[in-house]
C-alpha positions in Angstrom: -85.1 -162.6 -158.4 -81.5 -164.6 -159.1 -79.1 -162.5 -160.5 -76.5 -163.5 -162.9 -73.2 -162.2 -161.5 -71.8 -159.6 -163.1 -68.4 -160.8 -164.0 -70.3 -163.8 -165.5 -72.2 -161.2 -168.0 -69.2 -159.3 -168.8 -67.6 -162.8 -170.5 -70.3 -163.4 -172.1 -71.5 -160.1 -173.3 -70.9 -157.8 -176.2 -72.5 -155.0 -177.6 -74.3 -156.5 -180.4 -77.2 -154.5 -179.8 -79.0 -151.8 -178.1 -82.3 -153.0 -177.7 -83.3 -156.6 -177.4 -87.2 -157.1 -179.0 -88.7 -160.3 -177.0 -92.0 -161.5 -178.8 -94.1 -164.3 -179.8 -93.2 -164.2 -183.6 -96.2 -165.8 -184.7 -98.2 -163.1 -182.5 -95.9 -159.8 -182.9 -93.6 -160.0 -186.0 -95.2 -158.8 -188.6 -96.9 -155.7 -186.6 -95.4 -154.7 -183.3 -92.4 -156.1 -182.9 -91.7 -155.5 -186.4 -92.8 -152.0 -186.5 -90.9 -151.2 -183.6 -88.1 -152.7 -185.2 -88.1 -150.6 -188.3 -88.8 -147.3 -186.0 -85.6 -148.2 -183.9 -83.4 -148.7 -186.3 -84.1 -145.5 -188.4 -83.3 -143.3 -185.4 -80.2 -145.2 -185.0 -80.9 -147.3 -182.4 -79.4 -150.9 -182.6 -82.2 -153.3 -182.5 -81.8 -156.8 -182.3 -85.1 -159.0 -183.5 -84.8 -162.3 -184.7 -85.9 -162.6 -187.9 -83.7 -159.6 -188.6 -80.4 -160.3 -186.7 -80.2 -164.2 -187.3 -78.9 -166.9 -190.3 -79.7 -170.3 -191.2 -76.9 -171.6 -188.9 -77.1 -169.6 -186.0 -76.8 -171.4 -183.1 -80.8 -170.0 -181.4 -80.0 -169.8 -177.7 -76.1 -169.2 -177.9 -77.4 -166.1 -180.4 -80.1 -165.2 -178.7 -78.5 -165.4 -175.0 -75.7 -163.5 -176.1 -77.8 -160.7 -177.5 -79.6 -160.2 -174.2 -76.5 -160.8 -172.3 -75.4 -157.4 -174.4 -78.3 -155.2 -174.8 -78.7 -152.0 -172.8 -82.6 -152.4 -172.9 -85.2 -154.9 -173.4 -88.4 -154.7 -175.0 -91.2 -157.3 -174.0 -94.1 -157.5 -176.3 -96.6 -159.6 -174.4 -99.7 -161.1 -176.8 -102.1 -163.9 -175.7 -99.9 -166.4 -176.7 -96.9 -165.0 -175.3 -96.7 -167.4 -172.1 -97.7 -170.7 -174.2 -93.7 -169.9 -175.6 -90.7 -171.5 -174.2 -88.3 -168.9 -175.8 -90.3 -165.9 -175.2 -90.4 -167.0 -171.4 -86.5 -167.8 -171.4 -86.1 -164.9 -173.0 -87.6 -162.4 -170.5 -85.7 -164.7 -167.7 -82.6 -164.0 -169.2 -83.2 -160.3 -169.5 -84.6 -160.0 -165.8 -81.9 -161.8 -164.2 -79.2 -160.1 -166.1 -80.9 -156.6 -164.5 -81.6 -155.2 -167.8 -84.1 -152.6 -167.9 -87.7 -153.9 -169.7 -90.1 -151.5 -171.3 -93.2 -154.0 -171.2 -95.4 -153.7 -174.0 -98.9 -155.7 -173.7 -100.6 -155.9 -177.1 -104.3 -157.2 -176.8 -103.7 -158.7 -173.3 -103.6 -157.0 -169.4 -101.4 -158.2 -167.2 -103.4 -160.4 -165.0 -104.5 -162.7 -167.9 -100.4 -163.5 -168.3 -99.9 -166.6 -166.5 -97.3 -169.2 -166.9 -98.8 -172.4 -167.2 -97.5 -176.0 -166.3 -98.5 -178.3 -169.2 -95.7 -180.7 -167.2 -93.4 -180.9 -170.2 -90.7 -177.7 -168.6 -88.7 -178.3 -165.5 -89.6 -176.9 -162.0 -86.9 -175.1 -162.1 -87.9 -173.2 -165.5 -91.4 -172.6 -164.4 -90.0 -171.0 -161.4 -87.5 -168.7 -163.0 -90.2 -167.8 -165.4 -92.8 -167.1 -162.8 -90.5 -164.6 -161.5 -89.4 -163.2 -164.2 -93.1 -162.6 -165.7 -94.2 -161.2 -162.2 -90.9 -158.4 -162.3 -92.6 -157.6 -165.9 -95.9 -157.4 -164.9 -94.6 -155.0 -161.8 -93.2 -152.9 -164.4 -94.4 -149.6 -165.8 -95.5 -150.4 -169.6 -98.0 -149.5 -172.3 -100.8 -151.1 -173.4 -102.3 -151.2 -176.6 -105.4 -152.6 -178.3 -105.0 -153.6 -182.0 -109.0 -153.1 -183.3 -108.9 -149.2 -181.8 -105.5 -148.2 -181.4 -103.8 -145.8 -182.9 -100.4 -147.0 -184.5 -98.7 -144.4 -184.8 -99.5 -143.2 -181.3 -97.7 -146.8 -180.2 -94.6 -146.6 -182.1 -94.1 -142.9 -181.2 -94.1 -143.8 -177.3 -92.8 -146.8 -177.5 -89.8 -145.6 -179.5 -89.8 -142.7 -176.9 -89.9 -145.2 -173.5 -87.0 -147.0 -175.1 -84.6 -144.1 -176.3 -85.4 -142.7 -172.6 -84.1 -145.8 -171.1 -81.7 -146.1 -173.3 -80.3 -142.4 -172.0 -80.8 -143.2 -168.6 -78.7 -146.3 -168.7 -76.2 -144.3 -170.2 -76.2 -141.7 -167.6 -76.0 -144.6 -165.2 -72.7 -146.3 -166.3 -71.0 -142.9 -166.6 -71.7 -142.1 -163.0 -70.7 -145.7 -162.2 -67.6 -145.2 -164.3 -67.2 -141.8 -162.7 -67.5 -143.6 -158.7 -64.8 -146.4 -159.6 -62.1 -143.6 -160.4 
């Protein structure tokens, strides 16, 4: 997968948030994505969820892209209609291209069911980016959840723990990298 140059990322990125929650709003904003956001922020983690961090007048792509480039960890909440959304796939591709750690949550969907569809409206270059990012995410250890039979409190605990562990590891890697530069 093509990676963005570190120089480009450092110019654009600001530490707007620790965690960016990528999700299909219509499927997950009022359940898993919203609950995870609330749980993380209650625990002092600066999380980004579009409906909580944006206001009328904000430029959609500018604001979201800046949050992604500035975050330390991404959470991708995959749902059955996730791949129907250009925005979801764009966000996922940017997370992967900028080398962010991503914690996948497969909500009512199996990884094998996630496929980028070519409906003739997306440029070939975008389709290629989206397919590569999706494959990389599907090959990352994640959490699975069945909303009909799953334990919601267990999901939130496991997802929050995974995010916090990844944040700690990213911080350790940054400290180590700074020491190496000296």
